[in-house]
N, CA, C and O atoms as a MOPAC input file, in Angstrom:
PM7 MOZYME 1SCF
protein

 N     -4.95000 1    -1.67900 1   -13.28400 1
 C     -5.08400 1    -1.79900 1   -11.83700 1
 C     -4.79400 1    -3.23300 1   -11.39900 1
 O     -4.07400 1    -3.45200 1   -10.42500 1
 N     -5.35600 1    -4.21300 1   -12.11800 1
 C     -5.12800 1    -5.59900 1   -11.72800 1
 C     -3.66700 1    -5.98400 1   -11.83400 1
 O     -3.18500 1    -6.79100 1   -11.03900 1
 N     -2.94300 1    -5.41900 1   -12.81000 1
 C     -1.52000 1    -5.73400 1   -12.91600 1
 C     -0.75800 1    -5.16600 1   -11.71500 1
 O      0.21100 1    -5.77200 1   -11.25800 1
 N     -1.18500 1    -4.00800 1   -11.20300 1
 C     -0.56100 1    -3.45200 1   -10.00100 1
 C     -0.86700 1    -4.33600 1    -8.79600 1
 O      0.00900 1    -4.59300 1    -7.97000 1
 N     -2.10300 1    -4.79600 1    -8.69800 1
 C     -2.45900 1    -5.71500 1    -7.61500 1
 C     -1.62900 1    -6.99800 1    -7.70100 1
 O     -1.17000 1    -7.51400 1    -6.68200 1
 N     -1.44300 1    -7.50000 1    -8.90000 1
 C     -0.64900 1    -8.71900 1    -9.08300 1
 C      0.80900 1    -8.46700 1    -8.68800 1
 O      1.42600 1    -9.31100 1    -8.03800 1
 N      1.36100 1    -7.31800 1    -9.07400 1
 C      2.73600 1    -6.98400 1    -8.71200 1
 C      2.88700 1    -6.90600 1    -7.19400 1
 O      3.86300 1    -7.41400 1    -6.64200 1
 N      1.93500 1    -6.27800 1    -6.52100 1
 C      1.97600 1    -6.18600 1    -5.06000 1
 C      1.88600 1    -7.58000 1    -4.45000 1
 O      2.61200 1    -7.89900 1    -3.50800 1
 N      1.00500 1    -8.40100 1    -4.98300 1
 C      0.87600 1    -9.78200 1    -4.49400 1
 C      2.21200 1   -10.53400 1    -4.62900 1
 O      2.63500 1   -11.23000 1    -3.70500 1
 N      2.86000 1   -10.38800 1    -5.77600 1
 C      4.14800 1   -11.05600 1    -5.99700 1
 C      5.21400 1   -10.54000 1    -5.02200 1
 O      5.99700 1   -11.32100 1    -4.48000 1
 N      5.23700 1    -9.22700 1    -4.80800 1
 C      6.23000 1    -8.65200 1    -3.89600 1
 C      5.97600 1    -9.06800 1    -2.45100 1
 O      6.92300 1    -9.26900 1    -1.69100 1
 N      4.71200 1    -9.19800 1    -2.06700 1
 C      4.39800 1    -9.71200 1    -0.73600 1
 C      4.84800 1   -11.16500 1    -0.60800 1
 O      5.40300 1   -11.56100 1     0.41700 1
 N      4.60500 1   -11.95400 1    -1.65100 1
 C      4.93100 1   -13.38400 1    -1.62300 1
 C      6.43000 1   -13.63100 1    -1.56800 1
 O      6.88300 1   -14.54300 1    -0.87600 1
 N      7.20500 1   -12.82400 1    -2.29300 1
 C      8.65200 1   -13.08600 1    -2.33200 1
 C      9.45600 1   -12.22800 1    -1.35300 1
 O     10.68700 1   -12.26800 1    -1.35300 1
 N      8.75400 1   -11.44900 1    -0.51600 1
 C      9.43400 1   -10.70800 1     0.53900 1
 C      9.92900 1    -9.32600 1     0.17000 1
 O     10.61000 1    -8.68700 1     0.97300 1
 N      9.60600 1    -8.84100 1    -1.02800 1
 C     10.04000 1    -7.49100 1    -1.39300 1
 C      9.18500 1    -6.41000 1    -0.74800 1
 O      9.58200 1    -5.24600 1    -0.72400 1
 N      8.01600 1    -6.77500 1    -0.22600 1
 C      7.17300 1    -5.87500 1     0.56100 1
 C      6.85300 1    -6.56200 1     1.88000 1
 O      6.66900 1    -7.77900 1     1.91800 1
 N      6.78700 1    -5.79400 1     2.95500 1
 C      6.51000 1    -6.39500 1     4.26600 1
 C      5.04100 1    -6.78900 1     4.42400 1
 O      4.15500 1    -6.18600 1     3.81800 1
 N      4.80100 1    -7.80300 1     5.24200 1
 C      3.44000 1    -8.24500 1     5.56000 1
 C      2.90700 1    -7.57100 1     6.82000 1
 O      1.69300 1    -7.47400 1     7.00400 1
 N      3.79800 1    -7.10700 1     7.68400 1
 C      3.33200 1    -6.54200 1     8.95400 1
 C      2.82000 1    -5.12000 1     8.77100 1
 O      3.00600 1    -4.51300 1     7.71600 1
 N      2.18300 1    -4.60400 1     9.79100 1
 C      1.56600 1    -3.29000 1     9.71500 1
 C      2.59900 1    -2.17400 1     9.83500 1
 O      3.75000 1    -2.39200 1    10.21300 1
 N      2.14400 1    -0.98100 1     9.50100 1
 C      2.92300 1     0.23500 1     9.72200 1
 C      2.16800 1     0.99900 1    10.79400 1
 O      1.15600 1     1.63700 1    10.50200 1
 N      2.64900 1     0.94400 1    12.04000 1
 C      1.90500 1     1.55800 1    13.14900 1
 C      1.68400 1     3.05600 1    12.99500 1
 O      0.68400 1     3.58900 1    13.47500 1
 N      2.60200 1     3.73200 1    12.33600 1
 C      2.47300 1     5.17700 1    12.17500 1
 C      3.01100 1     5.54500 1    10.79700 1
 O      4.08300 1     5.09300 1    10.39300 1
 N      2.25500 1     6.36800 1    10.08500 1
 C      2.69500 1     6.82800 1     8.76900 1
 C      2.68500 1     8.33900 1     8.73200 1
 O      2.05200 1     8.99000 1     9.56300 1
 N      3.37100 1     8.87600 1     7.79000 1
 C      3.32700 1    10.30200 1     7.53800 1
 C      3.36200 1    10.47600 1     6.03900 1
 O      3.71000 1     9.54600 1     5.31200 1
 N      3.01100 1    11.63600 1     5.57500 1
 C      2.95400 1    11.85900 1     4.14400 1
 C      3.21100 1    13.29600 1     3.78800 1
 O      3.28100 1    14.17500 1     4.64600 1
 N      3.34700 1    13.50800 1     2.52300 1
 C      3.58700 1    14.82900 1     1.98400 1
 C      3.83400 1    14.70900 1     0.49700 1
 O      3.66800 1    13.63400 1    -0.07900 1
 N      4.22400 1    15.79200 1    -0.12400 1
 C      4.49700 1    15.71900 1    -1.55700 1
 C      5.72000 1    14.85100 1    -1.82700 1
 O      6.67800 1    14.83900 1    -1.05500 1
 N      5.66500 1    14.13500 1    -2.92800 1
 C      6.81200 1    13.33000 1    -3.33000 1
 C      7.99500 1    14.21700 1    -3.66800 1
 O      7.86300 1    15.43100 1    -3.82400 1
 N      9.15600 1    13.58200 1    -3.77800 1
 C     10.37000 1    14.31600 1    -4.11500 1
 C     11.27000 1    13.45300 1    -4.99500 1
 O     12.49500 1    13.48000 1    -4.87700 1
 N     10.63200 1    12.69000 1    -5.87900 1
 C     11.39400 1    11.84500 1    -6.78600 1
 C     11.74700 1    10.48000 1    -6.20500 1
 O     12.56500 1     9.75900 1    -6.77500 1
 N     11.13200 1    10.11600 1    -5.06600 1
 C     11.37700 1     8.80800 1    -4.47900 1
 C     10.80800 1     7.72100 1    -5.37900 1
 O      9.94900 1     7.99300 1    -6.21700 1
 N     11.27600 1     6.50500 1    -5.21200 1
 C     10.74900 1     5.36100 1    -5.93800 1
 C      9.73800 1     4.63900 1    -5.05000 1
 O     10.02100 1     4.33800 1    -3.89100 1
 N      8.56200 1     4.36700 1    -5.60100 1
 C      7.51100 1     3.66000 1    -4.86300 1
 C      7.92400 1     2.19300 1    -4.71100 1
 O      8.28700 1     1.53900 1    -5.68800 1
 N      7.86500 1     1.68900 1    -3.48800 1
 C      8.26600 1     0.30700 1    -3.24300 1
 C      7.29100 1    -0.70500 1    -3.82800 1
 O      7.64800 1    -1.87200 1    -3.99400 1
 N      6.07100 1    -0.28700 1    -4.14500 1
 C      5.08800 1    -1.21900 1    -4.71700 1
 C      5.19700 1    -1.27800 1    -6.24000 1
 O      5.37200 1    -2.35500 1    -6.80800 1
 N      5.09500 1    -0.12700 1    -6.90000 1
 C      5.04900 1    -0.11700 1    -8.36900 1
 C      6.38800 1     0.21300 1    -9.02300 1
 O      6.52500 1     0.08800 1   -10.24000 1
 N      7.37200 1     0.63200 1    -8.23700 1
 C      8.71800 1     0.98100 1    -8.70700 1
 C      8.76100 1     2.24800 1    -9.56100 1
 O      9.78700 1     2.54800 1   -10.17200 1
 N      7.65500 1     2.99100 1    -9.60700 1
 C      7.65200 1     4.23900 1   -10.36400 1
 C      8.02300 1     5.40300 1    -9.44700 1
 O      7.90300 1     5.31400 1    -8.22500 1
 N      8.47300 1     6.48800 1   -10.05800 1
 C      8.86400 1     7.68600 1    -9.31400 1
 C      7.61400 1     8.35800 1    -8.73600 1
 O      6.56400 1     8.39700 1    -9.37600 1
 N      7.74700 1     8.88000 1    -7.52700 1
 C      6.67000 1     9.64500 1    -6.89700 1
 C      7.03900 1    11.12000 1    -7.05500 1
 O      7.88100 1    11.63300 1    -6.31700 1
 N      6.41100 1    11.80300 1    -8.01700 1
 C      6.78400 1    13.19500 1    -8.29100 1
 C      6.23800 1    14.14800 1    -7.23400 1
 O      5.41600 1    13.76200 1    -6.40300 1
 N      6.69800 1    15.38300 1    -7.27300 1
 C      6.24400 1    16.38800 1    -6.31000 1
 C      4.74600 1    16.62700 1    -6.40800 1
 O      4.12700 1    17.02900 1    -5.42300 1
 N      4.15400 1    16.39400 1    -7.55500 1
 C      2.71400 1    16.60300 1    -7.73000 1
 C      1.89100 1    15.49400 1    -7.08000 1
 O      0.67100 1    15.61900 1    -6.96700 1
 N      2.53200 1    14.42300 1    -6.65600 1
 C      1.82900 1    13.29600 1    -6.03200 1
 C      2.10700 1    13.27300 1    -4.53000 1
 O      3.11000 1    13.81300 1    -4.06300 1
 N      1.22100 1    12.65200 1    -3.79900 1
 C      1.35100 1    12.50900 1    -2.35500 1
 C      2.05200 1    11.19000 1    -2.04900 1
 O      1.72600 1    10.16500 1    -2.64700 1
 N      3.00600 1    11.20300 1    -1.12800 1
 C      3.73800 1    10.00200 1    -0.74100 1
 C      3.31500 1     9.58600 1     0.67000 1
 O      3.08300 1    10.43300 1     1.53300 1
 N      3.21800 1     8.29500 1     0.89000 1
 C      2.99400 1     7.73600 1     2.22300 1
 C      4.31400 1     7.09600 1     2.64200 1
 O      4.81600 1     6.19900 1     1.96500 1
 N      4.86200 1     7.54900 1     3.73600 1
 C      6.11100 1     7.04200 1     4.30100 1
 C      5.81400 1     6.35000 1     5.61300 1
 O      4.91500 1     6.77300 1     6.34000 1
 N      6.52800 1     5.32400 1     5.92500 1
 C      6.35400 1     4.68400 1     7.21700 1
 C      7.43200 1     3.65600 1     7.48100 1
 O      8.22200 1     3.30800 1     6.60300 1
 N      7.44200 1     3.18500 1     8.70500 1
 C      8.35900 1     2.11800 1     9.11000 1
 C      7.49300 1     1.00800 1     9.67300 1
 O      6.73200 1     1.21400 1    10.61800 1
 N      7.61800 1    -0.17300 1     9.08200 1
 C      6.78700 1    -1.29800 1     9.51000 1
 C      7.19600 1    -1.74300 1    10.90900 1
 O      8.25000 1    -1.36300 1    11.42000 1
 N      6.33800 1    -2.55400 1    11.51000 1
 C      6.59700 1    -3.05400 1    12.85700 1
 C      7.91800 1    -3.82300 1    12.92800 1
 O      8.53400 1    -3.89400 1    13.99200 1
 N      8.35300 1    -4.39600 1    11.81400 1
 C      9.61300 1    -5.14400 1    11.80300 1
 C     10.80600 1    -4.28400 1    11.37800 1
 O     11.92100 1    -4.78900 1    11.24800 1
 N     10.56900 1    -2.97000 1    11.15900 1
 C     11.67200 1    -2.06400 1    10.87800 1
 C     11.89700 1    -1.71700 1     9.41300 1
 O     12.85500 1    -1.01000 1     9.09900 1
 N     11.05700 1    -2.18400 1     8.52000 1
 C     11.18300 1    -1.84200 1     7.10500 1
 C     10.79700 1    -0.39200 1     6.89100 1
 O      9.74000 1     0.02900 1     7.36100 1
 N     11.61000 1     0.38200 1     6.20500 1
 C     11.20800 1     1.69800 1     5.73400 1
 C     10.49200 1     1.50800 1     4.40700 1
 O     10.97500 1     0.77300 1     3.54600 1
 N      9.35800 1     2.15200 1     4.23100 1
 C      8.57400 1     1.95200 1     3.01800 1
 C      8.01900 1     3.28200 1     2.53400 1
 O      7.58400 1     4.11100 1     3.33300 1
 N      8.03600 1     3.47900 1     1.22500 1
 C      7.52200 1     4.68900 1     0.58900 1
 C      6.60000 1     4.25100 1    -0.53800 1
 O      6.98600 1     3.45600 1    -1.39500 1
 N      5.37400 1     4.77700 1    -0.53100 1
 C      4.37900 1     4.34300 1    -1.49900 1
 C      3.51100 1     5.49200 1    -1.97700 1
 O      3.27200 1     6.44900 1    -1.24000 1
 N      3.03200 1     5.39400 1    -3.23400 1
 C      1.94700 1     6.26000 1    -3.67600 1
 C      0.74600 1     5.95100 1    -2.78500 1
 O      0.67700 1     4.86800 1    -2.20500 1
 N     -0.18300 1     6.86600 1    -2.66900 1
 C     -1.37900 1     6.63700 1    -1.85700 1
 C     -2.14100 1     5.41000 1    -2.37200 1
 O     -2.52800 1     4.55200 1    -1.57900 1
 N     -2.35600 1     5.31900 1    -3.66600 1
 C     -3.07300 1     4.17700 1    -4.24800 1
 C     -2.30300 1     2.87900 1    -3.99700 1
 O     -2.91100 1     1.85600 1    -3.68400 1
 N     -1.00200 1     2.90600 1    -4.12800 1
 C     -0.18700 1     1.71600 1    -3.88700 1
 C     -0.25000 1     1.29600 1    -2.42200 1
 O     -0.27200 1     0.10500 1    -2.11100 1
 N     -0.28100 1     2.28500 1    -1.52000 1
 C     -0.41200 1     1.97500 1    -0.09900 1
 C     -1.71600 1     1.23200 1     0.16000 1
 O     -1.74000 1     0.24300 1     0.89100 1
 N     -2.79500 1     1.71100 1    -0.44000 1
 C     -4.10200 1     1.08400 1    -0.26000 1
 C     -4.09300 1    -0.36100 1    -0.76100 1
 O     -4.62600 1    -1.25200 1    -0.10000 1
 N     -3.49800 1    -0.58600 1    -1.90900 1
 C     -3.41600 1    -1.94100 1    -2.47000 1
 C     -2.52700 1    -2.82300 1    -1.60700 1
 O     -2.85900 1    -3.98300 1    -1.36100 1
 N     -1.39600 1    -2.28500 1    -1.14300 1
 C     -0.51100 1    -3.06000 1    -0.26000 1
 C     -1.23100 1    -3.41800 1     1.03900 1
 O     -1.15900 1    -4.55700 1     1.49800 1
 N     -1.92300 1    -2.44600 1     1.62700 1
 C     -2.61900 1    -2.68800 1     2.88600 1
 C     -3.67800 1    -3.77600 1     2.71200 1
 O     -3.79400 1    -4.66800 1     3.55200 1
 N     -4.44300 1    -3.70800 1     1.63600 1
 C     -5.44800 1    -4.74300 1     1.36400 1
 C     -4.77400 1    -6.07900 1     1.05700 1
 O     -5.28700 1    -7.13900 1     1.41700 1
 N     -3.63600 1    -6.02100 1     0.39900 1
 C     -2.93100 1    -7.24200 1     0.00300 1
 C     -2.36000 1    -8.04000 1     1.14700 1
 O     -2.07200 1    -9.22700 1     0.99500 1
 N     -2.19400 1    -7.40800 1     2.29000 1
 C     -1.67800 1    -8.12600 1     3.45500 1
 C     -2.74000 1    -9.03000 1     4.07300 1
 O     -2.41000 1    -9.94800 1     4.82200 1
 N     -4.01200 1    -8.77900 1     3.76500 1
 C     -5.11200 1    -9.57300 1     4.32200 1
 C     -5.12300 1   -10.96400 1     3.68800 1
 O     -4.84500 1   -11.10200 1     2.49700 1
 N     -5.44300 1   -11.99200 1     4.47300 1
 C     -5.42200 1   -13.35500 1     3.93500 1
 C     -6.43600 1   -13.59500 1     2.82300 1
 O     -6.25300 1   -14.51400 1     2.02500 1
 N     -7.50800 1   -12.79200 1     2.74500 1
 C     -8.52800 1   -13.00600 1     1.71200 1
 C     -8.33400 1   -12.10700 1     0.49900 1
 O     -9.26600 1   -11.92300 1    -0.28400 1
 N     -7.14000 1   -11.54400 1     0.33100 1
 C     -6.85700 1   -10.65900 1    -0.79200 1
 C     -7.05400 1   -11.39700 1    -2.10400 1
 O     -6.59700 1   -12.52700 1    -2.27900 1
 N     -7.73900 1   -10.74000 1    -3.01500 1
 C     -7.93000 1   -11.30500 1    -4.34300 1
 C     -7.95800 1   -10.15600 1    -5.33500 1
 O     -8.15500 1    -9.00100 1    -4.95800 1
 N     -7.76200 1   -10.47800 1    -6.59300 1
 C     -7.86400 1    -9.44700 1    -7.61100 1
 C     -9.32100 1    -9.03900 1    -7.72100 1
 O    -10.20000 1    -9.87500 1    -7.92900 1
 N     -9.57000 1    -7.73500 1    -7.57700 1
 C    -10.93200 1    -7.22700 1    -7.60900 1
 C    -11.04500 1    -6.13900 1    -8.65400 1
 O    -10.04400 1    -5.58800 1    -9.11000 1
 N    -12.27200 1    -5.83700 1    -9.02600 1
 C    -12.49400 1    -4.72100 1    -9.92800 1
 C    -12.23200 1    -3.42100 1    -9.16700 1
 O    -12.17600 1    -3.42000 1    -7.93700 1
 N    -12.07300 1    -2.33100 1    -9.88800 1
 C    -11.83500 1    -1.03700 1    -9.23900 1
 C    -12.98100 1    -0.66700 1    -8.30400 1
 O    -12.73600 1    -0.14100 1    -7.21800 1
 N    -14.24200 1    -0.93300 1    -8.70200 1
 C    -15.39100 1    -0.62100 1    -7.84700 1
 C    -15.33300 1    -1.40600 1    -6.55000 1
 O    -15.55500 1    -0.84300 1    -5.47800 1
 N    -15.04000 1    -2.69400 1    -6.62800 1
 C    -14.96700 1    -3.52100 1    -5.42300 1
 C    -13.83600 1    -3.05000 1    -4.52200 1
 O    -13.98900 1    -3.02200 1    -3.30100 1
 N    -12.71100 1    -2.68400 1    -5.10500 1
 C    -11.57200 1    -2.22800 1    -4.31100 1
 C    -11.92100 1    -0.95000 1    -3.57100 1
 O    -11.58100 1    -0.79900 1    -2.39800 1
 N    -12.59700 1    -0.02900 1    -4.24500 1
 C    -12.97100 1     1.23200 1    -3.60300 1
 C    -13.93500 1     0.98000 1    -2.45400 1
 O    -13.76700 1     1.54100 1    -1.37100 1
 N    -14.94300 1     0.14200 1    -2.67500 1
 C    -15.89000 1    -0.16000 1    -1.59800 1
 C    -15.16600 1    -0.81300 1    -0.42800 1
 O    -15.46600 1    -0.50200 1     0.72400 1
 N    -14.22900 1    -1.70500 1    -0.69300 1
 C    -13.47800 1    -2.36100 1     0.37700 1
 C    -12.63300 1    -1.37900 1     1.16100 1
 O    -12.55400 1    -1.46600 1     2.38600 1
 N    -11.99700 1    -0.44100 1     0.46300 1
 C    -11.16900 1     0.55600 1     1.14200 1
 C    -12.02500 1     1.43200 1     2.03900 1
 O    -11.63000 1     1.73300 1     3.16500 1
 N    -13.19700 1     1.84800 1     1.55800 1
 C    -14.08900 1     2.67100 1     2.37100 1
 C    -14.52900 1     1.90800 1     3.61200 1
 O    -14.59900 1     2.47900 1     4.70000 1
 N    -14.82700 1     0.61700 1     3.45600 1
 C    -15.26800 1    -0.18600 1     4.60400 1
 C    -14.15800 1    -0.27500 1     5.64900 1
 O    -14.43500 1    -0.19500 1     6.84600 1
 N    -12.91600 1    -0.43800 1     5.22100 1
 C    -11.81500 1    -0.52600 1     6.18500 1
 C    -11.65000 1     0.78300 1     6.94100 1
 O    -11.38200 1     0.77300 1     8.14300 1
 N    -11.80600 1     1.91200 1     6.25100 1
 C    -11.67200 1     3.19900 1     6.93900 1
 C    -12.80200 1     3.37000 1     7.95100 1
 O    -12.56100 1     3.80300 1     9.07700 1
 N    -14.00900 1     3.03900 1     7.56900 1
 C    -15.15300 1     3.19800 1     8.45900 1
 C    -15.00900 1     2.28200 1     9.67000 1
 O    -15.32800 1     2.68500 1    10.78900 1
 N    -14.54100 1     1.07000 1     9.46600 1
 C    -14.39500 1     0.11700 1    10.56400 1
 C    -13.17100 1     0.42000 1    11.43200 1
 O    -12.96400 1    -0.23000 1    12.45700 1
 N    -12.37300 1     1.38800 1    11.03500 1
 C    -11.19200 1     1.73800 1    11.82200 1
 C    -10.03900 1     0.76800 1    11.62600 1
 O     -9.12200 1     0.72500 1    12.44700 1
 N    -10.06900 1    -0.00100 1    10.56500 1
 C     -9.02100 1    -0.98900 1    10.32200 1
 C     -8.00400 1    -0.50300 1     9.30700 1
 O     -7.13100 1    -1.27600 1     8.91200 1
 N     -8.08100 1     0.73200 1     8.87400 1
 C     -7.22100 1     1.22400 1     7.80500 1
 C     -5.75300 1     0.93700 1     8.07000 1
 O     -5.01800 1     0.57800 1     7.15000 1
 N     -5.32300 1     1.08600 1     9.29400 1
 C     -3.91600 1     0.89100 1     9.61200 1
 C     -3.67800 1    -0.34600 1    10.46000 1
 O     -2.55000 1    -0.57000 1    10.89900 1
 N     -4.69000 1    -1.14800 1    10.70300 1
 C     -4.51300 1    -2.29000 1    11.60200 1
 C     -3.79500 1    -3.43800 1    10.92400 1
 O     -3.76600 1    -3.53000 1     9.69600 1
 N     -3.21600 1    -4.31500 1    11.73000 1
 C     -2.46100 1    -5.45700 1    11.21600 1
 C     -3.34800 1    -6.56700 1    10.75100 1
 O     -2.85700 1    -7.59700 1    10.29100 1

């Protein structure tokens, strides 16, 4: 998990992933797309999150990768344990910040 967080951090830093929000997303079963965060295939058995960022980037991510990317855009992003990451994700959903910039 930490290596995925590190990869997302690197992609955010070098511009391979966008920093801005995705105002609207949609999802469904994967169809062999490549995840923009982890570069792995998103099979039909997995759920894909698709969206277009505020700056026009098209992005496709596994659900878990989307969560890590969304958290990674925050200025206080740090490598956390799986338990801490889950608690943080739940807090963002409850606070209504899940999709906020």
